[in-house]
N, C-alpha and C positions, 0 to 999 in steps of 0.2 A: 682605451678599450673598456667597455662596460663590464662591471664585475659579474661573475657567474653566480646566479641566485639559485639556491636549492630550497626545498619545501620547509626544512627546519629553520630557515632564516626569515620566514614571513610570519605575520600574525594571522593565523587561521581563524581567529574569532572575527575578523573583518569580513565583509561580503566577498564571496569567492571571486567576483569579477574584478576586484581590486588587485588581488595578488596572483591569480592564476597566470595572467599574461607575462608575469615577471619570471616564471620558472624556466630554467634552461632545459629541463627534461619534460616539459608539458606534453610534447608530442608522443611520449611513451607512457603517459598516464591516462586513465579513464575514471569517470565517476562511477562508484560502486553503489548500487541500489541496496538498501537495507531497511529493516524495521524490526522492532521487538514487540509490536502491538498487534497481537492476533490471538485467536482462540480456536483450537481444533479439537476440543474435548468431545464434541458430538460424535466423532468417528469411533470412539470407544464403545458406543452403543450399537454398532454394527455387529451382526452375528458372525462368528468365525466361519470361514468357508469349509466345505467338506474336505478339501485337500490339506487343511492346516495340520502341521505336526503337533504333537502333544505339548511341547514346551512353549511354542508361540501361542497356542490356544490358551494354555494356563495363564501365561503372562497377560494376555489380552483381557481375560475375564477378571484377573486380579486388578488390573488397571481400571477396568470398568467399575468395580466396587469402590475403588478409591475416588474416582470421579463422581460417582453417585453420592458418596459421603460428603465430598466437597460441595456439590450442588445443594445438598440438604443444609449445609452450614451457610451457604451463600444466599439461598432463596427461601429457606425455611422448610421443615419436614412435612408440614401440612399439605396434603394433596400432592405429594412429591412426584408420584407417577405422572400426573397431568403436567406438572412443570417440566419434567424430563422430556415428555413427549413434545412439548412446545419448544424446548431447547434444541432437540434434535431436528424438529421441523424447519427451523430458521437456518440451519446449517452452520458452518464455521464463520468466524469473524475474519474478514479478508486481511491479507498482509498489506496494509495500506501505509503509504509514506506520509500521510497528512494527519497530524495529531489532533487538530481542532474538530474535524468531523468524526474521527475515531471515537472521541469522548462522547459526542452526542449520539452516535450510532450505538454505543454501548448502553446508554440510557434507554434507547428505543428497544433494544434487544431484551433488556431486563424487564421492561414493562410488559412485553409480549410473554415472556417466560412465566411471569406470575399471574397472567390472565387479565392484565389491564389492556385490553385490545384497542379500545378507542384512543387512549393516549399513544399507544404504539402506532396506530394508523395515522393519526394527525402528526405525530412526531416524524414519521418517515416522510410524509408529504412536505412538511416544513423543512426538513433537512435537505430534501431534493431541491427546494427553492433556494435554500441557502447556498448550496453548492453551485447552482446556476449563477447566482449573484457573485460569488467569489470568482468564478471563472471569467465572467464578463468584466467586472470591475478591475480585477488584477491584470487582465490581458488586453483591454481595449486600446490602451495607448500604443501597443505594438501593431495595431491594425488601423491606424489613422488613414492609411492610404486606400482603404476598401470602401465600397459603396455602403456596406452595412454599418460602418462606424457612425454615420450621422444619426442612425436610429437609436444608438445607445450612448451617444457622446456625453449627454448632460444628466442623465438619470442617476440618482443616488441608490436606487434599488429597482428591481424588476419583478413584476408579478405576471406579466404577459409571457407565459411559458412558450407558446408557439413561436413568437418573435425571438425570444432569447435562444431557444434551442436552434431555430433556423440560422440565427447569427453565428452561433458557435459551430454549427455544422458547415456553414459557408467559409468560415475561417480555417476549417480543417482541424479544429481543436478536438472535437468529440470523435471517438471511435464509433463505427457503425452500430455495434451492439449497445454501447452506452446511449446512443441516440434513441434506439428502440426502447430501451428501458425507461428513459426520461419520458417519452411520449406515453408509454403505458402507465407510468406513475401519475402523469398529468391527468389522465382520465379518472383515476381513482381519487385524486385530489379534488377535482371538480365535483364529483359525486358525493364525496365525504364531507368536505368543508362546508359546502352549501347544503341547505336542508334537503334531505331525501329520506322519506319514511322507510324505504327498503333497507337502509343501512343497519337497522336493528337486526334484521334477519340474516344479514351476510357479514356481520361485524368480524367474526373470527376469520372467515375466508378473506375478507378485504384487508384486514390487518396483516395476515400472513403474506398476502400478495404484495402489499406495500413494503414490508420489511425485506422480502426477497428482491423486489425491484431495486431498492436503495442499496442493498448488499451487492447486487450485480453491477450497479453503477460505480460503486467504490472499487470493486474488484477490477472492472474493465479499465477504468480511467486512471486509477491511482495505485495499482498494485506494485509492490516492490519486487515481485517475482512473476515469471510467466512469459508467454510468447506475445510480446508487444512490439510495435514498429521501432521503438526507440532503444530496444535492448540488443546487445551483441549476441549473436547465436553461437552455440558451440562451446560455452564455458561451463564446466561442471561444478556445481556447488555454490558458486557466486555469480551474481548478475552485474553486468557493466553496461553503461549507456554508450551508444554509438557516438562517435565524435561529431558527425554531421548534425546530430540531434541536439548537441549542446547549445546551438544557436536558435533552436526552436523556442518561441515565447512560452509555450505551455511547459516544456521541460525545464526551461530556465526558472520559471516562477514556482513550480511545484516539486521539482526533483533536486536540482543541483545544490540548493542550500543545505539539504540534509544528507546528501550523498558524498562521502569522502572521496577526494581526488587521489587515486592510488595507482600503483604499478602492479605488474603481474605476480610479484612475490609477496603481496600483502598477506597478513595473517589476522585472524579474528580470535579474540579472547573474551571469555565471559568472567574473567577474574575481576571481581568488584564492578560488575556491570559489563555492558557491551563496549569493547574497545578494539581499536584497529592498530596494527603495528606494520610498519612499512620501511623500505629503504628510503634514504634521503636523496639518492641520486641514481637515476637510471641511464645516464649518459645523454649524449646529444643525438639529434635526428628524430624523424617522425616514423611512427608505426601506423599502418592501416589498422582498421578494426580486426581484420583477419589475422594480421601479424601479431597484434596484441593477444588475440585468442590463442594463437599457437604458442606464444611465449608463456601464457598462463597454463595451458594444458600440458606443456612439456617441461614445466619446472620440476626440479628434483626436490626431495625433502630437505636437502641442504640449502636450496635456494630460498625456501620459505623463511621469512623473518621469525626469529625466536620471540616468544611471549612469556609472561610470568607463569603461564600454565606449564610450559616446558621446564622452567626452573623447578616448579613444584614436583613434577614427575621425576626429574633427575634426583631431587632430594630424597625421594622415596625409594630409590634404587639401593640395593645392599652394597 
């Protein structure tokens, strides 16, 4: 009889495909989507609503002043109001699971905030092309059986946006909204990268549009949270990936490697960074996604795995 393997007995630094099939309780686990790379400070510049009570209103305005001071330190106090207006205009930084484009998008955002509109415009267009290339190069081997594969089989990079977008759309990789945003960004790229005298007059508007297009692409296609086809519905607070989507090439390539494989009693701790704590053994048998969601939603406080935060709170008790 083969020994029963639990998650504490495998080397989780290895690729997940190597050790996940070995787990005896894999049918009762799901990959949990997560990220710590986001920026929602723009929302503090929204005006309090008429129905706000005094305490929430006061705290909101105090937080706004702290954010304003932080932006002054980050971007410089000269022409701060204009920088804040730019910061608010580009909205929040999406909750994305992909680190390499998060870093580049952050540079684009910073360029726009300080008024470097042309670098922001070209940077957003270039990042869009980079994301397209990553998607095709990282996924094409999974689609060798398709008629579109021969059009992208040998290229080391892709500048033909219509063909690349059409290929990803045919493979079912891109969500409809992401496809729309890529095509809109393609028009801006063509008009901005190639000489067009009208760019001078529309530079701010074009740069803002490009930043918002790439923001929406990242949010639609790579978000860690939200209503997406690959996420289980009905779990409060945490997001898990549907079991059937674990075999999807896009989800395998861009989600699973960064999403811990956990059970419904998992706990999150921010003690010395983002950490996850979970049971080693959830028993035998398979749960459907609906059954997993029920197990998660009906867990009691005693079911949730203890973390160092719990130890700290207990130590503070009299």
